[in-house]
C-alpha positions as CSV (number, residue, x, y, z in Angstrom):
1,X,-9.0,-25.8,-10.6
2,X,-10.3,-22.4,-12.0
3,X,-7.9,-19.5,-12.1
4,X,-10.1,-17.4,-9.7
5,X,-9.7,-20.1,-7.1
6,X,-5.9,-20.3,-7.3
7,X,-3.6,-18.6,-4.8
8,X,-1.3,-15.9,-5.9
9,X,1.7,-18.3,-5.7
10,X,-0.1,-20.8,-7.9
11,X,-0.9,-18.1,-10.5
12,X,2.7,-16.9,-10.3
13,X,4.0,-20.3,-11.2
14,X,1.7,-20.3,-14.3
15,X,2.9,-16.8,-15.2
16,X,6.5,-18.0,-15.2
17,X,5.3,-20.6,-17.7
18,X,3.7,-17.8,-19.8
19,X,0.1,-18.7,-19.1
20,X,-1.9,-15.7,-20.3
21,X,-5.1,-16.6,-18.4
22,X,-3.1,-16.7,-15.1
23,X,-1.5,-13.4,-15.9
24,X,-4.9,-11.9,-16.6
25,X,-6.3,-13.2,-13.3
26,X,-3.4,-11.7,-11.3
27,X,-3.8,-8.4,-13.2
28,X,-7.5,-8.3,-12.4
29,X,-7.0,-9.3,-8.8
30,X,-4.4,-6.5,-8.1
31,X,-5.0,-3.6,-10.5
32,X,-7.4,-1.7,-8.3
33,X,-5.5,-2.2,-5.0
34,X,-2.3,-1.3,-6.7
35,X,-3.9,1.8,-8.1
36,X,-5.2,2.9,-4.7
37,X,-1.7,2.3,-3.3
38,X,-0.1,4.4,-5.9
39,X,-2.6,7.2,-5.5
40,X,-2.1,7.1,-1.7
41,X,1.5,8.4,-2.5
42,X,-0.1,11.4,-4.2
43,X,1.0,10.4,-7.7
44,X,-1.3,11.5,-10.4
45,X,-3.8,9.1,-11.9
46,X,-2.1,8.7,-15.3
47,X,1.4,8.1,-13.9
48,X,0.0,5.6,-11.4
49,X,-1.8,3.7,-14.2
50,X,1.2,3.8,-16.5
51,X,3.5,2.4,-13.8
52,X,1.0,-0.4,-13.1
53,X,0.9,-1.2,-16.8
54,X,4.7,-1.1,-17.0
55,X,4.9,-3.4,-14.0
56,X,2.7,-6.1,-15.5
57,X,4.3,-5.8,-19.0
58,X,7.7,-6.4,-17.4
59,X,6.3,-9.4,-15.5
60,X,4.8,-11.0,-18.5
61,X,7.8,-10.4,-20.8
62,X,10.4,-11.4,-18.2
63,X,12.4,-14.6,-18.6
64,X,13.9,-14.4,-15.2
65,X,11.0,-14.8,-12.8
66,X,11.3,-17.3,-10.1
67,X,8.7,-18.8,-7.7
68,X,7.9,-16.5,-4.8
69,X,5.7,-16.9,-1.7
70,X,4.4,-13.4,-1.2
71,X,3.2,-12.2,-4.6
72,X,1.1,-9.4,-3.2
73,X,4.0,-7.9,-1.3
74,X,6.3,-8.3,-4.3
75,X,3.8,-6.4,-6.5
76,X,3.5,-3.5,-4.0
77,X,7.2,-3.2,-3.6
78,X,7.8,-3.4,-7.4
79,X,5.2,-0.8,-8.0
80,X,6.6,1.5,-5.3
81,X,10.1,1.2,-6.9
82,X,8.7,2.0,-10.4
83,X,6.9,5.0,-9.0
84,X,10.2,6.2,-7.4
85,X,12.1,5.7,-10.6
86,X,9.5,7.4,-12.7
87,X,9.2,10.4,-10.3
88,X,13.0,10.8,-10.2
89,X,13.0,11.0,-14.0
90,X,10.0,13.4,-14.2
91,X,10.6,15.7,-11.3
92,X,14.3,15.8,-10.3
93,X,13.8,19.0,-8.4
94,X,11.2,17.5,-6.0
95,X,12.6,15.5,-3.1
96,X,11.7,11.8,-3.0
97,X,10.5,12.0,0.6
98,X,8.1,14.8,-0.4
99,X,6.8,12.7,-3.2
100,X,6.3,9.5,-1.2
101,X,4.2,10.9,1.6
102,X,1.2,8.7,2.1
103,X,-1.9,10.8,2.2
104,X,-5.3,9.5,3.0
105,X,-7.9,12.1,2.3
106,X,-10.8,11.5,4.6
107,X,-13.3,14.3,4.4
108,X,-15.5,15.3,7.4
109,X,-18.6,14.5,5.3
110,X,-17.4,10.9,5.0
111,X,-16.8,10.6,8.7
112,X,-20.3,12.1,9.4
113,X,-21.8,9.6,7.0
114,X,-20.0,6.7,8.8
115,X,-20.9,7.8,12.3
116,X,-24.2,9.7,11.8
117,X,-25.7,8.7,15.1
118,X,-22.5,8.2,17.1
119,X,-21.1,11.7,17.9
120,X,-18.4,10.2,20.2
121,X,-17.2,7.9,17.4
122,X,-17.2,10.8,14.9
123,X,-15.0,12.9,17.2
124,X,-12.6,10.0,17.8
125,X,-12.4,9.4,14.1
126,X,-11.5,13.1,13.5
127,X,-8.8,12.8,16.2
128,X,-7.4,9.6,14.6
129,X,-7.1,11.3,11.2
130,X,-5.3,14.3,12.8
131,X,-3.0,11.9,14.8
132,X,-2.3,9.9,11.7
133,X,-1.1,13.0,9.9
134,X,1.5,13.4,12.6
135,X,3.2,10.0,11.9
136,X,6.4,9.8,9.9
137,X,6.1,8.5,6.4
138,X,7.5,5.1,7.3
139,X,5.0,4.8,10.1
140,X,2.1,5.8,7.8
141,X,3.2,3.3,5.3
142,X,3.4,0.5,7.9
143,X,0.0,1.3,9.3
144,X,-1.5,1.5,5.8
145,X,-0.1,-1.9,4.8
146,X,-0.9,-3.7,8.0
147,X,-4.3,-2.3,8.9
148,X,-5.8,-1.1,5.6
149,X,-4.3,-3.6,3.1
150,X,-4.1,-6.4,5.8
151,X,-0.6,-7.5,4.9
152,X,0.9,-10.3,7.0
153,X,4.2,-9.6,8.8
154,X,6.0,-11.6,6.2
155,X,4.3,-9.7,3.4
156,X,5.2,-6.4,5.0
157,X,8.8,-7.5,5.4
158,X,9.0,-8.2,1.7
159,X,7.2,-5.0,0.7
160,X,9.2,-2.7,3.0
161,X,12.5,-4.6,2.6
162,X,13.0,-4.9,6.3
163,X,13.0,-7.9,8.6
164,X,9.7,-9.2,10.1
165,X,10.7,-8.1,13.6
166,X,11.4,-4.6,12.4
167,X,7.9,-4.5,10.8
168,X,6.3,-5.5,14.1
169,X,8.3,-2.8,16.0
170,X,7.4,-0.2,13.4
171,X,3.7,-0.9,13.6
172,X,3.9,-1.1,17.5
173,X,5.7,2.3,17.7
174,X,3.2,3.8,15.2
175,X,0.2,2.6,17.2
176,X,1.8,3.8,20.5
177,X,2.4,7.2,18.9
178,X,-1.2,7.4,17.7
179,X,-2.4,6.5,21.2
180,X,-0.2,9.1,22.8
181,X,-1.3,11.8,20.4
182,X,-5.0,10.9,20.7
183,X,-4.6,10.8,24.5
184,X,-3.1,14.3,24.5
185,X,-5.9,15.5,22.1
186,X,-8.6,14.0,24.3
187,X,-7.4,16.0,27.3
188,X,-7.6,19.3,25.6
C-alpha cells in the first residue's frame, strides 16, 4: 500500500517505527491545515510555522509515542498547546484568552463574490459573520473544528480535551446562540 493511501493511524504506527516516508506523508497531509488553524488564533505567520516545525520535530525524535486512533485531533491539540506555551514565553503581559481568540476574517468582497446573484444569501452570510463574532472563544473553536475542519465528535473530544457529550452540547449551544442572534438581527 502506498503512503498516500494509508490512514493517519497507519502512518502513525510507521512513524513510531521511525519510517521517514510515513513521517513526510503525515507532514504534507497536515502542514497547511495546521497552519490555517494556528493563524485562526491570530498568531503571526512565522510563529505559527515555527510551532508546526517544532511539533513535527518532537514527533519524529520522540521515543515515547504510542499508537493513537485520532491523529488529526492529536496534532491540532499538540499545536494549540505549543502555541500557548510559545505565546506565554514571548508575551507574558498579554492574557492567554486574548491571544487565543479565533478570528475568521471574511471580507465583504469575498461574500459578494460567493453570492453575486443571491442578495438574500449575501445578507444572511453577513449576519452569520456578525453573529459568529458574538460567540465565546470556546464556542467559536467548537464551531470551527466541527463545521470548518469537519472533526468527528471523538476527534473534537481529543482536541478540546473534553468528553464527547460535552462537545455535542457545546456545538448545539453555539448553533442555538447563532440562530437566536440571527433571528434577532433579521427582525431589525
